[in-house]
N, C-alpha and C positions, 0 to 999 in steps of 0.2 A: 311410181318409181320413187323410192325414198332413198335419199343420202343419210346414211345413219350414223357415221362415227361422229363424235366431236372433233372440231378442226383448230387445234392450236396454231396461231399465226404469229404469235409475237416474236419467235425466233426467226422469222421468215422475213415478215415485213419491216419490223423495226431493225433487224440486222442489215436490211438492204436500204438504208438510210431514210427509213421510215417512209418508204415510197417516196425517195428523193427530194427531200426538202420538207418533210414532217408531215403528219396526217392531220394536223390543225393548221389553220390559217392564223393571220394575226388580227382578224377583225373582231371587234367587241360588240357589234350589233349591226342588225340589219338597217336599210333605210327607213323601214317603218316597222318597229319592234312590234311583236304579238303581245298585247296586254293581258291576254289569258289564252287558256287552252280552247282550241276551237275543236267540236266533235261532230262528225256527220252520221255517227252510229251512237246508241245507247249501250250503257253497261247492262248486262243481263244477268251476271253472277250475284250471289248474295253476298255481302260484305260482313265482317271483316273477313280478308283472306290472308294467308300466311305463307311466305316463300322463303324456303331453305336455300342458304348460298354459303360460300366458304368462311364466313365470319358469323355464322350463326343462323338464325331465323328473323325474317322482318314480317311484322304484321301490318297490313294497309287497313285502317279501319273502316273507310268509306271510299266509295267510287273517286279517284282522284279528277280533280279539275284542273289543276296547274302541274304539268308535268314537265320534269328536266331530264335530259339525257347526258350521259357522259361515255367518253371512249368511242367507239365505232359501231355503227350500223344499228344501234337500238332506235334511233330516230327514224329509220325507215321502217321497223317493225311497228313503231307507234303509228305513223302516218298510215301504212297499209291497214291497219285496223281502224282507221276512220278518225283518227285524233290528231291535232298539230299540237306539239308541246310548246311552252312558252319560251325555252331555250335549248339550243343544240350546240355542239361542238362546231367551230368553224374549221372547215378543210382547206388544205393548201393546194397540193399537186391534184389536177384535175378537175378542180371546182372553179366557180366563177369568181369575178372580183369580190363579192361578198361571202364568200366563203361554203355556198352552197354546191352540193353535187347534183348535176343536170335533172336526174329523175326524181330528186327530193322537190327541187324548185317547182317542176312540173307538177307533181301531184298535189302540193300545197295550193298552187294556182289554181289548179282544176277544182280543188275544194271550195275556191272561192274565200280563202282564208289569208290573213295577212302572214307573211313569212316570220318564223320566231326569231327572237333575239339570237345572236350568236354569243357563245362563251369565249373568253379570253382564251389564248393559246395554251389550254391547259395539258394537251398531249404532246405538243412540241417541247414544251417546258419540263414536262414531268410532274407538274404541279397542278393542283386544283385551286380554282380561284373562288375559295369561299365566301369572301365578302359579296362578289358579283351574285352568287348563288343564293346567299340569304337575302339579299334585297329583292330576288325575283320571287321570295315567298312561296316555293313548291309545296306541293301537297305530297309528292313522291319524285324521288330521284332514282332513275333507272341507269344502272351500271353493269349489265350483265356482260358485257363485252368489253372490258376495259382493264387498265392495270393499276387500278386505285390499290394503295397499301391498306392495312388494318387501321392504321393510324387515319388515313383520309376518311375511311369508312365511319370510324367513330365520330368524326367531326361532322361530316355529312348526315350521319343519323340523328346528331343534336339539332339540326335544321329541320329534317324531314325524313319520314320513312324512306330506306334506301336499300335498294337491292343490288347486290354485287354478283360477281361471276360465281359460277356453281362449284368449281373447285380450283382450278388454275387461272391465272390472269391471261387474258386474251385467248382463251379457250371456250371456243362455242362452235354451234353451226346454226344456219338460218333457220332449221326447223326448231332447235331447242331455244333459239332467241325468240322466235315468233310465239312459242309456247309459253315461255317465262312473261314477256310482255303482255300477252292476252289475259294471262292471270292477273298480272298487277292491275291491268286496266278494267278487270271485271268482264271480260269478253273472249271467256275459253271457247264457246261454240263459233265465234267469228273466227278465231285463231284455228281452230280445226278445219273449218271451210277454207281459210286461205292457204293452209297446208296442202289439202287436197287438190285445189285449183292449180297451185303452182307446181306441185309434182306432175298433174297431168299434162302441163305444158312440155315438161321434159319429154313425157312419154309420146306426145303428139309429135314433138321435134325428131325424136328417134326413130319413130314410125316412118315419118317422112324421108328418113335418110338411113334406109338399110345398109347402104354402102359402108357406114360407120362401124357397124357391129364386127368385133374381132379384131378391128385395126389396132396394132399396138402403138401407143402415143407415148412419148416422154415430153413430161411438162418441165420446162425449165426457166432459169432466168440468164439473161444476156450477161456477156462478160463486161465488167466495167474497167475503167482506166487502170492498167498495171495489173489486172488479174488474169491469172491463166487457169483458174479453176471454174469449171462449169457447174451451176446449182440444179439439181434435180430435185422436183417435189415427189412427195411419196403419197400413198392413198388417204392418208389421214389429212391431207391438205385440202381445202376447200376447191381449189383450182382443178385438182385430179377428180375429186368427186364430181365437179360440174362436167366434165368431158366424159367420165364413166357412165353418167346418167344418161347420156347420149349415145351409148354403145361401145364407145372406146375401151380398150384395156390396157392396164399397166403391164409392160413387158417382164419377163421373168427376170432379166438382169437388173432392172430396177427394183423388183420386189426384193431380189437378193440383197442389194444394196441397201434397202430400207431395213431389212433384218440385221444387217451389220452395224449399221449405224447407230450412234447413241443420241443423235439430234432430234429425234421425232418426227417432224412432218418434212423436213427436208435435209440435204446434205450436199456437198460439194466434191467433185472429182476432177482431178488434173486432166487437162485437155489431151495429154500425152496417153490416156488412158481410155478414150473414147471408143477404141476399136473393141473393148470388152462389152460394149453396148451395142453391137451390130443387129441385135434382134429387134431393134427399134424400126417401126414403118415410117412413123412421122414424128417431126420435132416441133412442138410448139412451145414458145417461150414469150417473156415480156422483158422490155428493154426501157430504160428511164427516158432514153432520147434516141435520135436517129445515129448519134456517134456511136453508141453502144451497140446498137443494131448492126451497124457497119463493122463494128470492132470484133464482134461475135462471129458473124457470117464470112469476114474477111480473114479470121485467123487460120492459118495455113493448116493446122490440124484438125481445126473444126470442119473447115471446107472438105477434108478427105473423109469425115464420118459419113457412113452409109446413107443416113436421110438426108443429110445436107447435099452430099455428092448426088443423090438422085433427085434434087430439087424439092424434097418433100419437107419443107421447112417453112414456118410462119412465125415471125417475130412481132409481136404486138407493141406498139408505141403510144397508141391513144390511152392517155391517162384515165380517161372515163371508163374506157372499157377494162383496163387494167384493174381499176379499183372494183368494178363490178364482178369482175371474175375471182378477184382476190377474196373479197369479202362479199359473198352473194347473199341478197336479202330478197325476201319476197316481194319487195318493192322493184329491185333493181333486175331481178332475174329476168322478166319479160323483156326488158330492153335489152339486156346481155345477149340472150338467146337470139332475138331477132338481128343483132349485130354481128355476133360470132358465128352462127351456124352457118351462113354463107360462105364465109371465109373458110370454115372447115371443110365445106363441100368442095369448094375449089381447090383446096390443100389435096384433099384424098384423090380428086380426080386427074391431079398432074401425072 
């Protein structure tokens, strides 16, 4: 089962306070910085390879030995393909004190490799630390799911071959990300196998839960302080792709809203208009904290909305789970499925 559409995320995640505190943390390095890329697999493709992206075409002359990732999620794809980068972005919300998300740390440690150095907070500040990257002497810089500007790209390309996003900043899905990274690393066969095995996981979970099939699910974001507009995500968003791969469907009212919206992967509606969305069976959302969860479900108008009034609501507040379902990767999808599917089963059974 393949999630097919590219998933532009920037309008969603950055607009919601960059997942409450920024997607990068303030760490500048791990306790034991990785002095070189560690690999448990070998490149099998013939080099050089060329990859087209928004700023042109990048040629990678030989299999990279020192890999740096920028933006989100690329580091997961690199590690899932058996390679540990020399440096990765430091995450804030949902990460540990050193800036690593749990599945990434676990995967690197399982490989018996030192954790990579973490880059200064380039995504929080909106700036790239070129000096730090230069000092790490990378062979390739991978930023296929990032917001780097053309000026950033040109400066990075002077340091090492750099792969930017395909068309738009912060627009990709886990399949395209895996394929792009696999090409850059000379591991296209491994990437294809990883895609197949990950999609098989979705199919297995869907088969194990036939009660999900056809249930109309609205995926949203909880109310923040002072807000009376509820955000709904549309089928182009990876969160919706995630649950649709399990058998859920997006209700007609949300599809109609998506057609009318000019914002791409999500849009907001006043809680006063929620009665227009009464074809929703279950409501799944994320909130940045318990206060926002209580603010959402305790709102008088939200509480009267059909799925909430029926007790068919689930608001996620676990930062790691929010990350994994907001920006799914071949590395975090198994963890996310094991964590979320039991909660969805309980939700549908209410």
